[in-house]
N, C-alpha and C positions, 0 to 999 in steps of 0.2 A: 308246728313246721309252719312257716308263714309260706304261702303262696301268690303267684300275682295270680288274677283271672285268667291270661294266658295261659299258662301253664294247667291252672284247672278246666280247661277244654282241652288241651294237651294229652294232660292224665285221663280223661273220662275217653278219648279215643281210643289211647291204648292200651286201657287196661278195663276196659270190657265193663263199661261202668253202661248203664242203661236208665240209672233214675237216678234223678237229685232230691233229698227231701227240704227242702228251704221249710227251717225249723225256726218259731217264733214261741211268744206267750201271752195270754191275757195281763190281766192286771193283777192277780190274783198267782201268775204264776206256773197257772195251766200250760203246760205244753200244746202245743199246736203245730199242723204242717201242711203245706201243699207239695205236689211231687210235680217236678218237671224231668222233660227228656231230654239229652244232651245235647240238640239243636238247638234249645232253648239260653239255655247257658251264657251265650253272648246279648241275650236280650235282656237275661237278669240282672245282669252287672251293669249294663249300658243303659237303661231304661227299669228296670223293676217290676217283676210279674205281678200283677193285681188280683185282688182276692176282693169280696163278701164283709165288708167290716160292718154292714149290720147283724152278721151271723155270730160276731165274735164280742159279747158281755162289756159294754164299757164304751165298746171301739169305737162304733156308731148307730145315727137307725138310715132309713130307709132313703132319706134326700139326701146325704152325703155320704154314702157307703162303700166308696173305692175307696183303697188305703194300695202301696205297694212294696213289697220287699224286695229290699235288693240284700244276696248274700254276702256276710263276711265272709274271702276268700284265707284268710286267717286258720278259720274254723273245718276245715275241711275234715271229714273223718270217714270210714270205712265203718258202715252198718255190720260186724264179722255175723251175725247171726241171721243173713241176707244168704241166698247162692252167692257162689266166688265167680260163676259163670252170669253174665248181667247183672254183676253188679247195683249196690245199695250205698252211697256217699251221704250223707247229712253234713248241712251248714245250715248256722245259726247264722238270722238275719237285723238287719235294722230296719225300721218300720216309713214310711215318709207316707207325707200327702201330695195327692199328680200331681202340683207346684212345684215340690221337691222340698221343701219344707218339713224337718224331721217331726214326729207325731206327736202330740204332747202326752198321749199312754203307752208312748215304746217307751218302757223300764229299762229295758239295754242300755239305748239312747241316756237314760239317765245317768246310769251306770257309770256310763263314758266321759259323760262331762262334768260327772266330780271325780274323776282321775287324773280329770284334764286341770281341772280347778286344784287339787291337791297338787299336783309338778308344780304349777306357778308359783307356790309355796314353799316346791323345794320338798315337798313329800310325797313318798310313794307308799303307796299301801298292800302288805299282802293279805290274803287271807287261807284259812282251813277249814273243812268241815269237816265234820262229826255227825250223820245223820242216822237215824235207831229205824228201824222199822221190824214190825209182826209179819212173819210167815204163816198165814191163815189156807186153812184145807176149804177145796171146794167144794161143792153141793155133786149131785149126780147130775146136775145141768149144764157144771162149769159154771157156778155164780159163788158168789164170795159168802164165806159162814165166818162166826166168830170163834172156829175152832181152832185154836194154834198149833203148831206142824208137832211140839212138844211141848213138853215140861222139865225139860232143863234151866237151866239158873246160870248165875255167874260166871262166863269163863270154863262153864261144864265142856268134856269130854262126847266124842262119841262114846257110847252112840245112844245114850240119851240127847245129846246134838245134833239135834239129825236136819240142822241147818249147814253142816260143815261144809260139805259138798259143794252146798248152791252158794256158798261165799266162795270156796273156792273155784268156781266156775265166773261167780260173778267177777270175782279179782282180775282170771286172767283174762276177760274179757274188756275189762275198763283197759287192761294193759296195753292190746291191739288198741286203742283208740286213745291210745297217747296218756292218759290217766293214769299217775302212779300210786298204787294201795300202800300202804303203811304199813295197818295191822286188822285186823279183823278178827271178832269174835262172839259167844254167846253172849247177850246181854241180860240182865235180871228179868226181866218177867219172861214166861213160858213162850217161845217159838221167836224172841224177841232175839232183832242181832243188830250189831254195826261192824260199819268200816271205813275206816280213817282213810285219810288221801294227803298227797303231800301238798302243800299251799303252792298257794299260783298267785301271783298280782291280780290284780280284784276280778280286772272282764272274764279270762279265764276262769277262775277259783267260780265266778260265778256259774258261767256258761258249763263247767263240770260241775256241779250238784247241780244241774238241770238234765246232765247227761247219763249220771248215778241211777237218780231216779228212773229213765227209762231203762238201764239197763237193770236196774234190780227187777224191775218190774215183770222185763221179759224173760229175765232167768228165766225169775221165778212160776212165771207161765208155764215158762216149758218143761218145770219140773212139778207141773199140776198142783202151783200153790200158788197165792194171791199175796203181792208185800203193800201191805196196810203200815201206809207213812201218816196216817193221822195219830192226833197230838194224845189222844187218850182212848183205845181199840178196843180196852177190857175196865171195865170200870174195875177198881180196887187192886190195877193191877202199877205196875211203871208208867208211864205214858210215854210216846217217843217225842228225843229230844233234837236239835238241830245246835249241835253247840259250836260256836265261831270261832276261832282262834284269829287273831289279828296280831298284824306284826306291823311294824312302820320303820324305813329308816329316811333321814334329813340329811340334805348334800353339806351342813356345816356338822354332819357326828353330832350334833349333841342329843344326848338323851332325853327323848322326849316321850315316850313309849305310858310315865306320869301322868303329864300332863290329858293326853291324848284319853286315856279310861276315863279322868275327872271329865274330860267333857262328854263322853257317852255317858256316865251314873249323872248328869245332871239332867242331863236330856232324856234320859230309858225313859220316864215315864207316858208321853204324848209320842215316844217311837214305839212301843208295846205295840202299839195296834197293828201297825206292820211288820214283827216280829212271831206276833203271835193275832192271827186276824180272822178266827172263829170262837165259837163258844167254848166247844171242848180245848180250847189250848188254854184256856184258866183252869181247868180241872189239874193240869196236872201241880198249879202251882203250889210250894211246902212240903209235896212228897215226893220218895224215891227221887232225892236229891234232885231234886229242880228248883230253883231258888224263890224266894217269896219277898225278901228284901232285900234294900237298893243299899248294897254293902259287899266291900272286896278283901282276898284275902289269900295268903300264898297258894299252896296246899289244898287249900279247904274246900271241899267241892259243897258246903251249905252253905257257900257267898254264891252272887250274882256274876261276879268277875273274879275269878283266879290268877294269879301265874302260877300256870306249872313250871316243876322241877326242871328247867333247862339251861343253858348256855347258847352262847355265840346266835347263829342264823335261826337257832330253835326257841331263844327269849322272846314271848309273847304272851297275850291277853287272851284269856277263853271266858266269853261270853256265853251264857249254863243258860237263860231263861229263851229266848225263843227254838220254834214245833219246825219240824217240815212243812206244816202250812204255809212258811211263813213264801213271800217270793223274793230269793236270794238276790234279782238284783236290787229290790227298795231295799232290803234291808244292811246291803254291802254300802251302798250309797246313803243313807240315814248314816250309816257309822262314820262311814269316812267324813261324814259335812259335821258332826258331834264331835270327831277325834280333832278335827281342825280347828271349830271352836275352843276346846281346850288349850291346843297349841299357841293360837292366835290369842288368848287371853292368859295366858301361864298358868291356868288353873292349876292347884294343888289336892292333893288326893286326900279326902278324911281319914279322918285312923282306923288304923286295918281294924277287922275284927278277927280274931285268930280265937272264937269262942263257934262252937254248933251250935247254929240259927235253929235245927230241926227241934231238939232237945230243949233249947234254953229257955227259961220263965218268964211269963210274960213282963217282969220286972226289967227285964234285960232287952226283948225284942221291941218295945216300946220306945225305943229309942233310934231306932232303924226307923228308915220311910218307907216304908214296900211298894211293892209293882202293883197297877191296876188291879183289884179282882175278878172283873168280867167283863167283856166285851162293850159292854155299856160304857162302862165307866173308861176304859180304857179310847172307845173314841170321842166322852169328852173329853180327855186329856188332848186330842189329838186336836179337835176343835179348837181349842182356846188357845192353840201354841203358835207364835209369831215362828216357833225355827221350822217347824213342819210346814208350815206358811210359804214358809220361804224355801224349801227344796220341795216341794209336793204340787205337781201343778194341780190346779186348786179341782181338776176335773178326777184324778183319781181322787184326791182326798172326800171330793161329795160320794164318789165307790165306795171306798173305805167306813165313810161315817154313813152312810144310806142306810 
């Protein structure tokens, strides 16, 4: 629901709101926040709330350490796990310098610019997220262990699946926060789970992905477990994926999804650094349905991009290489620009790959280009890419490639 600042201030007074969490993330997508009291809302909307940027990795140093948070009133949400009396609400923020300029490392603002640039071309992108996570046991001191909560497998049911009630709580909490879950199930790994939610415009979809991770971790902790979103929590077991579903509408009503996918395929190698930003990210590739080669197909889950069986508004492309360590704002930004590139250049898709690339002979797989297979290799592709340099600020590129 969309609000204006005055409505937020009135809501806080009428609904016994005592704390407002102003939320943002660093360049890696790690969520941060500062809480203010209701009497500070007017100042927050008009002047921003200052914070020490030197304490946030990549944001600043002690010489230039002040940055300002400006809450986006459209993102207001009650935190359902906090008390009803003395409520706590949350808003995502845009980050500006003290002189009012947009802060170059504010990845949320980068995505907003990408959305605006696409709109100028008559294109509207929507995204849906599928984030996998493991539920791990805690030790006696409440610290995470590497012991999964169960040994269930793909789509198993209770009592083998011990995450069933937790997924239920997560879905109900998401609904209260304005996010519509579509499905939930146990994944292939022991203690591994997946919850999919409805697609949305790019900025809301990225906000929702951030909210999802917070909700999952909060509900898991309340049940005595730890939610592990890392790319490869357990050696020899399936990694966690962040499958990104993408659709695009064109104001001319032309079918442009193939050109958009072609643009993504052309730039995927340098973009991979921002979709898979950790060493562990590259341990996923080539096994357990995580792609290794640059290819596309229909319902084939061994491909980098697949076109799921769907029609009408559910017609989309699914990119299967990203993992949950990615910053969704950066991921969606680069996918939009890569898609725009394909659209503007009128690119055509390469031949379809209707084969199982996980079991195919080397003589077959050698015909396909592959994704970077290490973090260092991904960094090198990003450093050399004029496409990445044209859309990612030099400061962010330096942090990722450092």
